[in-house]
N, C-alpha and C positions, 0 to 999 in steps of 0.2 A: 396721782397720776393712778385715778379712779376707770377708764375703760376698761370695756369687757366684762363688766360686773353683771350685769345683769340689773342693774339697778331701776326701778320701778316707781320709787317713790323718795323723793327726800324730802324730812320737812323744815318750814320754816326754822333759819335763826341759824343754821347747826353751820356754820362757816363762821359764825361773825365775832368769835374770837383768835381764827387767823391771820389778824390785821399785819403780820407779814410775809404772809402767803405770794409769792410769783405768780406761779402760774398752777391752773387748775386743767384737766383735762377730765369731762364727764364723758363725751362721745362712746357711743358703740352700746349706747345699752337700750330699755325698754322704755326711759320718763315721757310721759306724754301730755304733760302739764311742772312750771314748775312755779312754786307760789313770789309773786310782787317781790318779794323781800331775800329773795336768795341766797341773793348777793353780798348783802349791807355788811358789814364793818371790812368787808375786803378791800381795806384803803389802796394798797399796796400793789394789789393785780394785774400784770403787765400781760400776761396771755392765758385767750382763754378758750375753752376750743368743748362746745356742744352740738360737737356734728351727729348727725346720723343717729341721731334719736325718733320717735313717732310722736313730735310737741305737731300736738294741733297749732295754734298759737304762741306766739312773745307778746306779753305786757311790754306796752308803749316805756315804760316807766322802767325797765329790767333790767338795765346798763346804768341806773342814772349815779347806783354807787359804786359808782368804778370808771374817777378822775384820771389814773393815769394810767387803764389797756389803751397798751399799740396794739395789742394784734387779739383779734373776735374769727375764730371759725366756724361758719352754721352750715357748712359744706353736708348738703342731702338734705337739708329744712324744705318741706312746702312753709313759706307764711302769708298763707293767704291775708292779712291783714296788716305786712307791713305797709311803715309811714316815717317818713323823716322824721319824725319824734322822738321812735324809738334808741338813733344814733348821733342829736346832736348832740349830745351834751357826753358825748364821751370826740373832745378837744384835741385830743395823748391820739387820738386813735390813728396811726398809719396804712396798717395790713388791715383786710375784709375778705373771708373766701363764702362765696355762695355759693348755692344748688344750681339758682338761673344767674346767666350774667345782667339780666334784666334791671333785678335786683338794685342791681348800683344805684342805680338817679336815686337814690331812696338814701346813700351815704354822701351824697356830693365830692364833701372835706376830704373822704380817704385818701390818702395818695395813691396806694397801690388795690387795688379791686378787681378780684376775681374769683369766678371765669370773667374776661373781654369776649368772648365770642360763645356762643353754642355751636359751633357748625355749619349752623344754617345762616344767622344775622350775626351783625356782632355791633361796636358801640355805634357808630358812624352811619349803616349801613343794612338795611329790613333780607337783603343778598349781601354777607361777606365778600364772598369771590368777585372780582372784578370780570369771570369768562361769564358764570349766572348769572351779572347781572347786563350779560351784553345777552349773549343766546335768550334770555328767557322772554325776548324781542323776535329772538328770526324766530324759533323753533315758533312761536309764538300768532306769526306772517305766515309761515308756511303751512300750520296746521290751521287755518281760520283761509286760506286764500285756496287749498287745494279742496277740501271740504267745500267751500262754495262755488268751485269753482266748476267738479261734480255736480251738485247740484243745477248749478246751471248748464249742462251738458245733457245732464238725463231730461233734465225738463224740454231739453230743443232736438237730443236726436235722441228715438225711439229705436233700443235697440232688443230685447227681452222682453220676457212676459213683463206687463205692467208691475204686479203684483212684485216681483222677483227687484225691479226696479222702484218701487215702492219701499224697498227693504234697504235699496240701498242707500238712499236717497233719506231712511231718516237713521240708520247710520252715522252719514254725514253727518247729521242738525247732532246728533252725540257728540261724536268727536270734535262739533270745531265749540263745544261747550267747553270743551279744554283749551282750546287756543283763545275764549275767551278771560278762563279761569287767569293765563298766563297771565296776558295779557293786566289783567286786571293788579296781580299780585305785582308785577312791573312797574306799572301806577304808582304803586303806593311804597315804592321798592325809591321813587324819583323824588316821592311827594319829603318820605321821610329824610332822604339823605342827609348827610353830613351830622343828622343829630337823629336818629332812628331810635337811642338808648329809653329817650327819652320819652317816649312817645309806645316805645315798646306794652306795658303792660295792658294799654289803655285800649292800643290795638288786637293784640288778641283775644280781645275779653268782649271786642264794639259788635255791633251789629252784620255792620260789611265783611270783618270775616269771620264767619259765620256762613254768612251764604255765601259768600263764593267758596271757602271750605265744603258745604252742601251741595254744590254746582261743581265742585270735581269729583265727587263723591257722584253723583248724579252721572255725570260721563263717564266717568270711569265703566259704572254697574249696568248702563242701560250699553255700554258697545259691548261688552265683557257677551250679556244675556244675546243680544244682537247680532255673535259675531257667533254662540250656540245656535239659536235655531235657523238660522241663513248654513250654517254646516251643515244639522242634522236634514235638513230639509233637502241638499244637493247629494248627499249620502245617501237616504232612501230613494229617491228621484236614478240615480247612476247604480247603486246594487241591486237594489228591485224595480229594476225600470216599468215593467208590466205589470204588476201587483200596487205599485203605487201611484195615486194622484196627485199631480200638484194641488197646493194649498188656491181659493180662488180668492180674487179681490176682493173678499168682502173679506174670508177669515185672516187676509193675512192681515188686512187692517188694522182685527182682531186681540189680535198674537202680538200687535207692534204698539196698539191703546197696552194691554195689558200689560206689553215689557217697562214701555214708560213709567204706568200705574206702578208694577214693581220696586224699580229701582229710586224715584222721588219718594216713595216710603221709606226705602232705606237712608233718604239720604235726607229728613227730616225729622227722623225718632228723633239724635240725638240733640235733633234744636226742641221737641214738643215736649223731651222729658228730663229737665238742666236736675233735679233732683240725681234720677237716674246713672245722669250721662256725665254731671257735671260739665265746663266743656272743654267736647267734646272735638271739637275745631281748632279751639284752641291753646293748640300744646306747643305753637312753635309760630314762626314770621310767616310761613306759606299756608299757615290755618290749613292744612292734611295730616291728617291721621293712619300715621304708619306702627311709633314705635309701640310697646305699652311699655312701664313708668311703672315703680315699685307704687307710688301715692294713687295709683291710674283703680275708678272703683269696682267695681269687681261685674255690673253691666256694663260698664264700658266697651270693658276686657271684654266678657264673652261677646259680645256683640262685635267687635272688630275679629276676633276670633271664627266666629261664624260665614264676615264676609269672605275676608281672607285666602281661611284653610280652608273652610266651608264648601262655599258657594263657588269662588273664582277660581279656586283648584281645582273640582269637580268637572265645569264647564271650562278649562283648559287641559284635563285630562280626555275630556268629549271628543272633545275638537285634536287631537292626534291621532286619537284610534283612528273618528270618524276621516279623516284626509288618509290613514294608515291602511280605511277598510279602501277608500273608496278607489286607489293607486292598484289592490292587492283585484280590485271587480277589472277597471280597466285592462288591465297585465292581462289577468287572465282571459278576457273576451275579446284583447287584440291578435293573443297568439293563437285563435284559433281562427282567425285570417289570413285569408292569403295576401295578404295588401305588403307593399312593397316599402312604406314608408312607417311600419311598424318600429321598430325601434329611435329616430324623430321623435315621431309625437309621444314615443312614452317617453326618451325622454325629455321634452316638451312639460309635459304633464309632470314627470316625476321634479322638475326643479322651480313648476309653478304652486306647486303642494309644500316642499320641500319650503320655499322663501314666507309661505305662507304659516306656519306652523313656525318655523325660526324666530323669525317674530314676533308671533305671541312666546315663544320661548324667551327671548329674549326682552319682552316689557316684563314678564309676567315672576319671572323666574324669580331673580332679582325681589323680589317684592313679600312671598314667600317664603326668601330663605330670612329675609331684614324682618318678617311678624315674627316669622319662627324663633328664632336668634333672641329677638328682645320679650318674647313668652318664655323664653330657659333665662330669662332674667342673664344676656349675654352683652354686657352693657356697649354702645354701639355708637360712634363718633354720632356726630349732630352732622356731618358732613358728608359724610353715606349719605345719609337720608336729605338734604340739600340736592344731590349729587341726582337722586333715583327722583323726584320730583319733577326737577327739572330736565331731566332728559330723558331715563327714564321709560318716566311718566307716560305721557306724550307719542311713546315710537310709532304704539301700534292707530293712537289718531292721526300723526305724521303722513304713515304707509298707508292706510287701509283705501283712501282714493287709490294711489295705486297702483295695490293689489289687487283690488273689486273690482277697478275700471277704467283706467287711462290701458292699462296692459293686458287688455282682457280680449281676445280675439274679435267677437261677437260689434263690441264695441267702437277699436282699429275696422272692423270693417265697412262697418255703418259710416263713422266717418271720411271715411278714407270715398265708398258711394257716394256719400252729401259733396266732400269735395268736388270731381268727378262732373255730377248733374253739373255744378253751379261753375265750372270751366267754360261748358258752350255758353252760360247767356253774358256772361267776363266778357269772352272774345266779341261776340254778334254783339252785346254796348260800347264795344271799341271801335269796334269797326261803323256803327254809324255815327258814330260821335269825329271820324275823321268824315267822313263821305259830308256831316256836316260842315266841318273843316274846310 
């Protein structure tokens, strides 16, 4: 038992005379390389544990001199060059333990391979949980249809200024991309149904996974930046109604273009800098990078931290303080008037602002906590990540059409006005048809 001995190098042939050794434990050391002939002479070895060493690779012939091996532990090891040849000669191997369940496809003859899931995916399915497999389609439909409906309605029904309507449509486009992302994940879950483990490694390193991951990143970042811009625009117009001039249509278009350009840049940087970021989007089956790992490259970790605990956290704090300031300003203004409906108006405004901030908090606070805990090397079950990506991340995308369009008083009044104007036309048509008949 040589675990936790701070070993950094072992000379080739050091175990060659131990031909009766049954168990060898080299776990939790600093070994970054094994000589190819390190285990020669260990003909009777039945249990080998080399877990949690910073090994860069494992030689394909590393275990060929261990014919009696029954249990092999490789937990905590990244094995980029893993291959069937590495374990093919271990005919008696009955138990093997990996860091990732996807590696089990390289040892198909082993009776017991652990783990059999990472909490997100399993041997059979890209989405391990049946609830996730169903609701990925439900939430995708709600998100896409809701945002598409708002875009169509705002194109047909003119409500506020054209600049504000343009911003809302742009927000719906960004949120709609999240629905497309969920549709793609659901489609590949169906495609690999029953045999996901055979395709897991290929899927996570594939171009579709990289593209769909960048699409989700683009959607979330543009949506966050768009909400922040719209909130600040509303804040200045309410708190400083006389000194602030609303942005023109041209200025709004320039800001929206800059937001989309920034979001696109943030989403494609990991794709363009593979050497620095590695497989940034392909760390799990849903192709969305939330958790930091021990083997994660510093550039990828810094980039992810800057986005989630820098840009997005600052945006969320800005939105919370802006809505607080707006409510306070409205409250002060109404208190100075002698209107009889001050209280109902305050309650209505408070409810609306509360739900906007609450949905933002419901979406982003769990993501902030998840990212912070992963940076602190707290082990987070993959199940948590899968539920966050499928249920929590799309919350804003699904609810934004309701909060920013369907429930707004100007939009409802405009729709009612359109319906009232069309009713006389319909009644006149019906009377004409009756006369004709």
